[in-house]
Backbone as numpy.savetxt, mean C-alpha at the origin, in Angstrom:
# Nx Ny Nz CAx CAy CAz Cx Cy Cz
-5.66 -20.31 8.60 -6.51 -19.13 8.60 -5.62 -17.89 8.60
-6.00 -16.89 7.82 -5.21 -15.67 7.74 -5.67 -14.68 8.79
-4.77 -13.80 9.18 -5.14 -12.78 10.14 -5.09 -11.42 9.45
-5.80 -10.48 9.99 -5.86 -9.13 9.44 -5.13 -8.17 10.36
-4.51 -7.16 9.78 -3.91 -6.08 10.55 -4.95 -4.97 10.61
-5.31 -4.58 11.82 -6.34 -3.56 12.00 -5.70 -2.23 12.38
-6.53 -1.20 12.45 -6.05 0.10 12.89 -5.45 0.01 14.29
-6.09 -0.74 15.14 -5.59 -0.91 16.51 -4.19 -1.53 16.49
-3.98 -2.50 15.61 -2.65 -3.10 15.47 -1.63 -2.05 15.04
-2.02 -1.19 14.12 -1.12 -0.12 13.67 -0.82 0.86 14.80
-1.85 1.25 15.56 -1.63 2.15 16.71 -0.63 1.53 17.68
-0.84 0.25 17.99 0.02 -0.45 18.94 1.46 -0.53 18.44
1.62 -0.79 17.14 2.97 -0.88 16.57 3.70 0.45 16.68
3.00 1.54 16.38 3.61 2.87 16.50 3.92 3.15 17.96
3.00 2.81 18.84 3.20 3.03 20.28 4.45 2.31 20.78
4.61 1.04 20.39 5.72 0.23 20.88 7.05 0.59 20.22
7.04 0.87 18.93 8.29 1.07 18.21 8.79 2.51 18.21
7.88 3.47 18.27 8.29 4.87 18.21 8.40 5.49 19.60
7.58 5.00 20.51 7.65 5.51 21.87 6.72 6.68 22.14
5.79 6.92 21.23 4.78 7.96 21.48 3.74 7.41 22.45
2.96 8.31 23.03 1.86 7.85 23.88 0.82 7.16 23.01
-0.08 6.43 23.64 -1.12 5.75 22.86 -1.99 6.75 22.09
-2.34 7.86 22.70 -3.18 8.84 22.01 -2.42 9.51 20.87
-1.12 9.75 21.06 -0.32 10.32 19.98 -0.15 9.32 18.84
0.02 8.06 19.17 0.14 7.01 18.15 -1.14 6.92 17.34
-2.27 6.96 18.02 -3.57 6.93 17.36 -3.69 8.13 16.42
-3.30 9.31 16.87 -3.40 10.53 16.07 -2.51 10.45 14.83
-1.30 9.92 14.97 -0.37 9.81 13.83 -0.93 8.87 12.78
-1.38 7.70 13.20 -1.91 6.72 12.24 -3.15 7.29 11.55
-4.04 7.89 12.31 -5.25 8.47 11.72 -4.91 9.59 10.74
-3.93 10.40 11.07 -3.52 11.50 10.20 -2.97 10.97 8.87
-2.14 9.95 8.93 -1.59 9.36 7.71 -2.71 8.77 6.85
-3.61 8.01 7.46 -4.71 7.41 6.71 -5.64 8.46 6.12
-5.89 9.53 6.85 -6.75 10.61 6.35 -6.09 11.32 5.18
-4.79 11.55 5.26 -4.07 12.21 4.17 -4.13 11.36 2.90
-3.95 10.05 3.04 -4.04 9.16 1.88 -5.45 9.19 1.30
-6.45 9.09 2.17 -7.85 9.09 1.74 -8.21 10.40 1.03
-7.82 11.53 1.62 -8.13 12.84 1.02 -7.48 12.99 -0.35
-6.25 12.54 -0.48 -5.55 12.63 -1.77 -6.24 11.78 -2.83
-6.64 10.56 -2.46 -7.33 9.69 -3.40 -8.70 10.26 -3.78
-9.37 10.87 -2.82 -10.68 11.46 -3.09 -10.56 12.57 -4.14
-9.45 13.29 -4.13 -9.19 14.35 -5.11 -8.75 13.80 -6.46
-8.52 12.49 -6.52 -8.08 11.86 -7.76 -6.57 11.82 -7.92
-5.85 12.14 -6.86 -4.39 12.12 -6.90 -3.87 10.71 -6.67
-2.68 10.44 -7.18 -2.01 9.16 -6.94 -1.15 9.31 -5.69
-1.18 8.31 -4.84 -0.36 8.31 -3.62 0.75 7.29 -3.80
2.00 7.78 -3.84 3.15 6.88 -4.01 3.94 6.83 -2.71
4.13 5.62 -2.21 4.91 5.40 -1.00 6.15 4.61 -1.40
7.29 5.25 -1.33 8.55 4.65 -1.76 8.78 3.32 -1.07
9.23 2.34 -1.81 9.52 0.98 -1.35 8.28 0.22 -0.90
7.10 0.79 -1.11 5.86 0.12 -0.72 4.96 -0.08 -1.93
4.56 1.02 -2.57 3.70 0.92 -3.73 2.94 2.20 -3.94
1.98 2.16 -4.86 1.18 3.35 -5.13 -0.30 3.01 -5.19
-1.09 3.96 -4.71 -2.55 3.87 -4.76 -3.01 4.88 -5.81
-3.95 4.48 -6.65 -4.48 5.38 -7.67 -5.98 5.16 -7.80
-6.65 6.16 -8.35 -8.08 6.06 -8.59 -8.29 5.86 -10.08
-9.07 4.85 -10.44 -9.41 4.60 -11.84 -10.90 4.80 -12.03
-11.24 5.35 -13.19 -12.65 5.53 -13.53 -13.10 4.34 -14.37
-14.21 3.75 -13.97 -14.78 2.64 -14.73 -16.04 3.13 -15.42
-16.19 2.72 -16.66 -17.36 3.11 -17.44 -18.54 2.20 -17.10
-19.72 2.66 -17.50 -20.91 1.84 -17.34 -20.76 0.61 -18.23
-21.21 -0.54 -17.72 -21.11 -1.76 -18.50 -22.22 -2.71 -18.11
-22.35 -3.75 -18.92 -23.34 -4.77 -18.64 -22.68 -5.89 -17.84
-23.37 -6.34 -16.81 -22.89 -7.45 -16.00 -23.96 -8.52 -15.94
-23.63 -9.60 -15.28 -24.59 -10.71 -15.18 -24.58 -11.24 -13.76
-25.77 -11.41 -13.20 -25.91 -12.02 -11.89 -25.52 -13.49 -12.03
-24.49 -13.89 -11.30 -23.99 -15.26 -11.46 -24.98 -16.33 -10.99
-25.87 -15.99 -10.08 -26.84 -16.98 -9.59 -28.03 -17.13 -10.52
-28.56 -15.99 -11.00 -29.78 -16.03 -11.81 -29.51 -15.95 -13.30
-28.34 -15.42 -13.68 -28.03 -15.25 -15.10 -28.66 -14.02 -15.72
-29.36 -13.24 -14.92 -30.02 -12.03 -15.44 -28.98 -10.93 -15.64
-29.06 -10.27 -16.81 -28.13 -9.17 -17.09 -28.58 -7.92 -16.34
-27.59 -7.14 -15.91 -27.88 -5.89 -15.20 -26.83 -4.86 -15.60
-27.23 -3.60 -15.56 -26.31 -2.52 -15.88 -25.50 -2.17 -14.63
-24.19 -2.11 -14.78 -23.31 -1.70 -13.68 -22.97 -0.24 -13.93
-23.29 0.60 -12.96 -23.13 2.04 -13.12 -21.65 2.44 -13.14
-21.35 3.59 -13.76 -19.97 4.07 -13.76 -19.54 4.42 -12.33
-18.26 4.21 -12.05 -17.79 4.48 -10.70 -16.28 4.66 -10.70
-15.77 5.10 -9.57 -14.33 5.23 -9.38 -13.90 4.15 -8.40
-12.77 3.51 -8.68 -12.25 2.46 -7.81 -10.80 2.76 -7.45
-10.38 2.31 -6.29 -9.00 2.47 -5.86 -8.24 1.22 -6.24
-7.08 1.41 -6.86 -6.22 0.29 -7.21 -4.87 0.47 -6.51
-4.24 -0.64 -6.18 -2.93 -0.61 -5.53 -1.95 -1.37 -6.39
-0.79 -0.76 -6.63 0.28 -1.42 -7.37 1.49 -1.50 -6.45
1.86 -2.69 -6.03 3.01 -2.82 -5.12 4.32 -2.50 -5.85
5.28 -1.97 -5.10 6.60 -1.69 -5.68 7.34 -3.00 -5.87
8.36 -2.98 -6.71 9.15 -4.20 -6.92 9.85 -4.62 -5.63
10.21 -3.66 -4.79 10.85 -3.97 -3.50 9.88 -4.74 -2.61
8.63 -4.30 -2.55 7.62 -5.00 -1.74 7.38 -6.40 -2.29
7.29 -6.53 -3.61 7.08 -7.85 -4.22 8.22 -8.80 -3.85
9.45 -8.29 -3.92 10.59 -9.13 -3.57 10.56 -9.50 -2.10
10.18 -8.55 -1.26 10.16 -8.80 0.19 9.15 -9.88 0.55
7.96 -9.84 -0.03 6.95 -10.84 0.33 7.25 -12.20 -0.27
8.11 -12.23 -1.28 8.52 -13.50 -1.87 9.83 -14.01 -1.30
10.35 -13.34 -0.26 11.54 -13.81 0.43 12.84 -13.55 -0.31
12.80 -12.65 -1.29 14.01 -12.33 -2.04 14.55 -11.00 -1.55
15.84 -10.82 -1.67 16.46 -9.56 -1.25 16.48 -8.59 -2.41
16.30 -7.33 -2.09 16.29 -6.28 -3.09 17.70 -5.98 -3.57
17.85 -5.74 -4.85 19.14 -5.36 -5.41 19.61 -4.02 -4.87
18.67 -3.13 -4.56 19.03 -1.81 -4.03 19.70 -1.94 -2.67
19.23 -2.87 -1.85 19.83 -3.06 -0.54 21.25 -3.62 -0.68
21.45 -4.51 -1.65 22.77 -5.09 -1.87 23.74 -4.01 -2.31
23.32 -3.15 -3.23 24.17 -2.06 -3.71 24.52 -1.13 -2.56
23.54 -0.82 -1.73 23.76 0.06 -0.59 24.75 -0.56 0.38
24.62 -1.84 0.65 25.51 -2.52 1.58 26.94 -2.51 1.05
27.13 -2.73 -0.24 28.46 -2.70 -0.84 29.05 -1.31 -0.74
28.23 -0.29 -1.00 28.70 1.09 -0.93 29.11 1.45 0.49
28.35 0.97 1.47 28.67 1.27 2.86 29.97 0.60 3.30
30.26 -0.57 2.74 31.48 -1.27 3.11 32.70 -0.69 2.42
32.49 0.16 1.42 33.60 0.81 0.75 34.29 -0.08 -0.26
33.64 -1.11 -0.72 34.22 -2.02 -1.68 34.33 -1.36 -3.05
35.41 -1.63 -3.76 35.55 -1.09 -5.10 34.97 -2.03 -6.14
34.53 -3.20 -5.71 33.93 -4.16 -6.62 32.54 -3.69 -7.01
32.19 -3.83 -8.29 30.84 -3.40 -8.72 29.77 -4.31 -8.13
28.64 -3.70 -7.82 27.50 -4.47 -7.27 26.85 -5.25 -8.40
26.33 -6.44 -8.10 25.64 -7.25 -9.12 24.18 -7.06 -9.06
């Protein structure tokens, strides 16, 4: 069974890792989520480096079909939020290391060998 990360989980993580009070942690998380929501509502794309981007797409009116009854119905035009994960996030969830991190580690060590 899969578990979900909730707002409360996010508040707690900020509280434990950053050291803010619980009310300050709640305010920070809510502020970030509100900023993302407000930007998407305006039709702006939200890009979070090393994470991904959220964008709003407009869908046209189309014909759909009720899968249970088979009756056709018109689906009204609407806006939907789409998420595109960054390549770094994709690599992270698949257990692979990012090439950017390897290059950074080589640069920090001062090696003259080129990064692969």
